[in-house]
N, CA, C and O atoms as a printed pandas DataFrame, in Angstrom:
     atom_number atom_name residue_name chain_id  residue_number  x_coord  y_coord  z_coord
0              1         N          MET        A               1 -186.714   28.689   33.589
1              2        CA          MET        A               1 -185.490   29.098   32.987
2              3         C          MET        A               1 -184.290   28.706   33.812
3              4         O          MET        A               1 -183.287   28.258   33.257
4              5         N          THR        A               2 -184.363   28.861   35.136
5              6        CA          THR        A               2 -183.236   28.484   36.003
6              7         C          THR        A               2 -183.002   27.004   36.021
7              8         O          THR        A               2 -181.861   26.561   36.153
8              9         N          HIS        A               3 -184.082   26.199   35.888
9             10        CA          HIS        A               3 -183.921   24.740   35.862
10            11         C          HIS        A               3 -183.105   24.350   34.630
11            12         O          HIS        A               3 -182.258   23.460   34.713
12            13         N          HIS        A               4 -183.341   24.991   33.506
13            14        CA          HIS        A               4 -182.611   24.703   32.255
14            15         C          HIS        A               4 -181.147   25.076   32.421
15            16         O          HIS        A               4 -180.277   24.370   31.910
16            17         N          LEU        A               5 -180.854   26.149   33.110
17            18        CA          LEU        A               5 -179.425   26.511   33.325
18            19         C          LEU        A               5 -178.739   25.545   34.271
19            20         O          LEU        A               5 -177.550   25.261   34.123
20            21         N          PHE        A               6 -179.480   25.043   35.236
21            22        CA          PHE        A               6 -178.913   24.111   36.190
22            23         C          PHE        A               6 -178.511   22.781   35.474
23            24         O          PHE        A               6 -177.464   22.192   35.742
24            25         N          ILE        A               7 -179.414   22.347   34.546
25            26        CA          ILE        A               7 -179.164   21.136   33.785
26            27         C          ILE        A               7 -177.941   21.327   32.916
27            28         O          ILE        A               7 -177.112   20.421   32.830
28            29         N          GLN        A               8 -177.792   22.510   32.244
29            30        CA          GLN        A               8 -176.636   22.751   31.422
30            31         C          GLN        A               8 -175.341   22.794   32.243
31            32         O          GLN        A               8 -174.303   22.325   31.777
32            33         N          LYS        A               9 -175.392   23.333   33.423
33            34        CA          LYS        A               9 -174.237   23.421   34.286
34            35         C          LYS        A               9 -173.831   22.029   34.714
35            36         O          LYS        A               9 -172.640   21.717   34.719
36            37         N          GLY        A              10 -174.788   21.176   35.077
37            38        CA          GLY        A              10 -174.500   19.792   35.455
38            39         C          GLY        A              10 -173.919   19.031   34.267
39            40         O          GLY        A              10 -172.984   18.249   34.437
40            41         N          GLN        A              11 -174.444   19.242   33.098
41            42        CA          GLN        A              11 -173.917   18.568   31.927
42            43         C          GLN        A              11 -172.485   18.986   31.646
43            44         O          GLN        A              11 -171.651   18.165   31.266
44            45         N          GLY        A              12 -172.203   20.288   31.840
45            46        CA          GLY        A              12 -170.830   20.793   31.643
46            47         C          GLY        A              12 -169.881   20.186   32.608
47            48         O          GLY        A              12 -168.738   19.914   32.241
48            49         N          MET        A              13 -170.302   19.948   33.875
49            50        CA          MET        A              13 -169.450   19.352   34.889
50            51         C          MET        A              13 -169.163   17.911   34.546
51            52         O          MET        A              13 -168.037   17.449   34.735
52            53         N          VAL        A              14 -170.159   17.178   34.041
53            54        CA          VAL        A              14 -170.013   15.785   33.636
54            55         C          VAL        A              14 -169.014   15.706   32.457
55            56         O          VAL        A              14 -168.135   14.845   32.452
56            57         N          GLU        A              15 -169.143   16.551   31.520
57            58        CA          GLU        A              15 -168.247   16.561   30.360
58            59         C          GLU        A              15 -166.809   16.870   30.821
59            60         O          GLU        A              15 -165.854   16.260   30.339
60            61         N          TYR        A              16 -166.667   17.823   31.759
61            62        CA          TYR        A              16 -165.377   18.182   32.267
62            63         C          TYR        A              16 -164.763   16.952   33.016
63            64         O          TYR        A              16 -163.573   16.673   32.864
64            65         N          ALA        A              17 -165.540   16.264   33.780
65            66        CA          ALA        A              17 -165.078   15.055   34.537
66            67         C          ALA        A              17 -164.667   13.956   33.549
67            68         O          ALA        A              17 -163.664   13.277   33.769
68            69         N          LEU        A              18 -165.402   13.780   32.505
69            70        CA          LEU        A              18 -165.036   12.780   31.466
70            71         C          LEU        A              18 -163.742   13.106   30.799
71            72         O          LEU        A              18 -162.928   12.214   30.557
72            73         N          ILE        A              19 -163.526   14.362   30.492
73            74        CA          ILE        A              19 -162.287   14.738   29.897
74            75         C          ILE        A              19 -161.096   14.515   30.821
75            76         O          ILE        A              19 -160.061   14.013   30.383
76            77         N          LEU        A              20 -161.230   14.889   32.119
77            78        CA          LEU        A              20 -160.220   14.643   33.106
78            79         C          LEU        A              20 -159.921   13.133   33.263
79            80         O          LEU        A              20 -158.764   12.749   33.435
80            81         N          ALA        A              21 -160.941   12.298   33.205
81            82        CA          ALA        A              21 -160.793   10.892   33.353
82            83         C          ALA        A              21 -160.044   10.346   32.143
83            84         O          ALA        A              21 -159.180    9.484   32.304
84            85         N          LEU        A              22 -160.341   10.812   30.960
85            86        CA          LEU        A              22 -159.652   10.410   29.721
86            87         C          LEU        A              22 -158.145   10.810   29.771
87            88         O          LEU        A              22 -157.275   10.014   29.420
88            89         N          ILE        A              23 -157.874   12.018   30.200
89            90        CA          ILE        A              23 -156.499   12.495   30.321
90            91         C          ILE        A              23 -155.733   11.616   31.362
91            92         O          ILE        A              23 -154.590   11.229   31.123
92            93         N          ALA        A              24 -156.368   11.317   32.492
93            94        CA          ALA        A              24 -155.743   10.508   33.498
94            95         C          ALA        A              24 -155.444    9.066   32.958
95            96         O          ALA        A              24 -154.396    8.489   33.248
96            97         N          LEU        A              25 -156.362    8.537   32.197
97            98        CA          LEU        A              25 -156.160    7.229   31.626
98            99         C          LEU        A              25 -154.962    7.240   30.640
99           100         O          LEU        A              25 -154.124    6.338   30.653
100          101         N          ILE        A              26 -154.911    8.255   29.815
101          102        CA          ILE        A              26 -153.833    8.384   28.865
102          103         C          ILE        A              26 -152.471    8.533   29.570
103          104         O          ILE        A              26 -151.481    7.961   29.113
104          105         N          VAL        A              27 -152.410    9.295   30.674
105          106        CA          VAL        A              27 -151.188    9.462   31.449
106          107         C          VAL        A              27 -150.795    8.122   32.075
107          108         O          VAL        A              27 -149.622    7.748   32.037
108          109         N          ILE        A              28 -151.739    7.409   32.638
109          110        CA          ILE        A              28 -151.418    6.101   33.249
110          111         C          ILE        A              28 -150.902    5.089   32.244
111          112         O          ILE        A              28 -149.946    4.363   32.515
112          113         N          ILE        A              29 -151.543    5.044   31.074
113          114        CA          ILE        A              29 -151.060    4.126   30.026
114          115         C          ILE        A              29 -149.664    4.541   29.558
115          116         O          ILE        A              29 -148.801    3.688   29.347
116          117         N          ALA        A              30 -149.447    5.821   29.399
117          118        CA          ALA        A              30 -148.095    6.287   28.975
118          119         C          ALA        A              30 -147.034    5.922   30.037
119          120         O          ALA        A              30 -145.940    5.484   29.683
120          121         N          LEU        A              31 -147.348    6.099   31.324
121          122        CA          LEU        A              31 -146.370    5.748   32.331
122          123         C          LEU        A              31 -146.129    4.247   32.418
123          124         O          LEU        A              31 -144.999    3.829   32.672
124          125         N          ILE        A              32 -147.160    3.418   32.215
125          126        CA          ILE        A              32 -147.009    2.017   32.264
126          127         C          ILE        A              32 -146.100    1.544   31.110
127          128         O          ILE        A              32 -145.248    0.675   31.293
128          129         N          THR        A              33 -146.305    2.144   29.905
129          130        CA          THR        A              33 -145.554    1.681   28.731
130          131         C          THR        A              33 -144.137    2.234   28.731
131          132         O          THR        A              33 -143.253    1.573   28.185
132          133         N          THR        A              34 -143.860    3.390   29.301
133          134        CA          THR        A              34 -142.546    3.957   29.246
134          135         C          THR        A              34 -141.883    4.054   30.624
135          136         O          THR        A              34 -140.868    4.731   30.788
136          137         N          GLY        A              35 -142.476    3.363   31.618
137          138        CA          GLY        A              35 -141.908    3.467   32.965
138          139         C          GLY        A              35 -140.540    3.014   33.121
139          140         O          GLY        A              35 -139.766    3.664   33.824
140          141         N          ASN        A              36 -140.145    1.874   32.483
141          142        CA          ASN        A              36 -138.800    1.384   32.589
142          143         C          ASN        A              36 -137.803    2.315   31.903
143          144         O          ASN        A              36 -136.692    2.534   32.384
144          145         N          GLN        A              37 -138.229    2.847   30.782
145          146        CA          GLN        A              37 -137.344    3.752   30.060
146          147         C          GLN        A              37 -137.102    5.020   30.908
147          148         O          GLN        A              37 -135.979    5.522   30.954
148          149         N          LEU        A              38 -138.114    5.521   31.554
149          150        CA          LEU        A              38 -137.921    6.697   32.377
150          151         C          LEU        A              38 -137.014    6.429   33.596
151          152         O          LEU        A              38 -136.218    7.277   34.002
152          153         N          MET        A              39 -137.164    5.243   34.151
153          154        CA          MET        A              39 -136.284    4.877   35.264
154          155         C          MET        A              39 -134.828    4.743   34.798
155          156         O          MET        A              39 -133.905    5.108   35.526
156          157         N          ASN        A              40 -134.628    4.214   33.577
157          158        CA          ASN        A              40 -133.262    4.149   33.062
158          159         C          ASN        A              40 -132.676    5.487   32.800
159          160         O          ASN        A              40 -131.499    5.719   33.074
160          161         N          VAL        A              41 -133.493    6.405   32.260
161          162        CA          VAL        A              41 -132.984    7.786   32.070
162          163         C          VAL        A              41 -132.584    8.435   33.387
163          164         O          VAL        A              41 -131.539    9.079   33.481
164          165         N          TYR        A              42 -133.421    8.262   34.399
165          166        CA          TYR        A              42 -133.187    8.864   35.676
166          167         C          TYR        A              42 -131.906    8.225   36.295
167          168         O          TYR        A              42 -131.083    8.933   36.875
168          169         N          SER        A              43 -131.753    6.936   36.171
169          170        CA          SER        A              43 -130.548    6.292   36.665
170          171         C          SER        A              43 -129.293    6.794   35.982
171          172         O          SER        A              43 -128.272    7.021   36.631
172          173         N          ASN        A              44 -129.366    6.966   34.672
173          174        CA          ASN        A              44 -128.217    7.449   33.934
174          175         C          ASN        A              44 -127.885    8.863   34.352
175          176         O          ASN        A              44 -126.708    9.177   34.529
176          177         N          ILE        A              45 -128.832    9.700   34.512
177          178        CA          ILE        A              45 -128.600   11.053   34.960
178          179         C          ILE        A              45 -127.960   11.072   36.295
179          180         O          ILE        A              45 -126.979   11.787   36.499
180          181         N          THR        A              46 -128.498   10.281   37.255
181          182        CA          THR        A              46 -127.965   10.179   38.578
182          183         C          THR        A              46 -126.533    9.698   38.581
183          184         O          THR        A              46 -125.690   10.253   39.287
184          185         N          ALA        A              47 -126.251    8.685   37.810
185          186        CA          ALA        A              47 -124.924    8.120   37.723
186          187         C          ALA        A              47 -123.902    9.117   37.146
187          188         O          ALA        A              47 -122.768    9.208   37.617
188          189         N          THR        A              48 -124.332    9.856   36.123
189          190        CA          THR        A              48 -123.470   10.872   35.523
190          191         C          THR        A              48 -123.144   11.975   36.516
191          192         O          THR        A              48 -122.005   12.426   36.636
192          193         N          MET        A              49 -124.210   12.399   37.236
193          194        CA          MET        A              49 -123.971   13.449   38.255
194          195         C          MET        A              49 -122.991   12.951   39.351
195          196         O          MET        A              49 -122.140   13.707   39.820
196          197         N          CYS        A              50 -123.126   11.706   39.735
197          198        CA          CYS        A              50 -122.295   11.169   40.779
198          199         C          CYS        A              50 -120.858   11.032   40.246
199          200         O          CYS        A              50 -119.910   11.203   41.013
200          201         N          ASN        A              51 -120.677   10.729   38.964
201          202        CA          ASN        A              51 -119.326   10.684   38.374
202          203         C          ASN        A              51 -118.626   12.025   38.406
203          204         O          ASN        A              51 -117.404   12.110   38.529
204          205         N          TYR        A              52 -119.400   13.036   38.297
205          206        CA          TYR        A              52 -118.818   14.444   38.375
206          207         C          TYR        A              52 -118.931   15.032   39.782
207          208         O          TYR        A              52 -118.659   16.216   39.984
208          209         N          HIS        A              53 -119.325   14.223   40.736
209          210        CA          HIS        A              53 -119.454   14.645   42.129
210          211         C          HIS        A              53 -120.363   15.833   42.301
211          212         O          HIS        A              53 -120.052   16.778   43.026
212          213         N          VAL        A              54 -121.499   15.773   41.620
213          214        CA          VAL        A              54 -122.519   16.829   41.712
214          215         C          VAL        A              54 -123.752   16.236   42.301
215          216         O          VAL        A              54 -124.328   15.318   41.717
216          217         N          GLY        A              55 -124.195   16.731   43.462
217          218        CA          GLY        A              55 -125.415   16.316   44.075
218          219         C          GLY        A              55 -125.394   14.854   44.585
219          220         O          GLY        A              55 -126.452   14.242   44.728
220          221         N          CYS        A              56 -124.265   14.326   44.843
221          222        CA          CYS        A              56 -124.189   12.905   45.265
222          223         C          CYS        A              56 -123.823   12.834   46.778
223          224         O          CYS        A              56 -123.708   11.741   47.334
């Protein structure tokens, strides 16, 4: 009986690792495709803050 529980626990860990890998892959793809847009938004925010002499 304990051997069966050990196999189920191992299977659950593998499934958890696969889900984490899939989420990481999705995040990486999203950052690659929108990276330039995010940098432009950050630059615009920084420039606006500097124009108002906030945090510059």
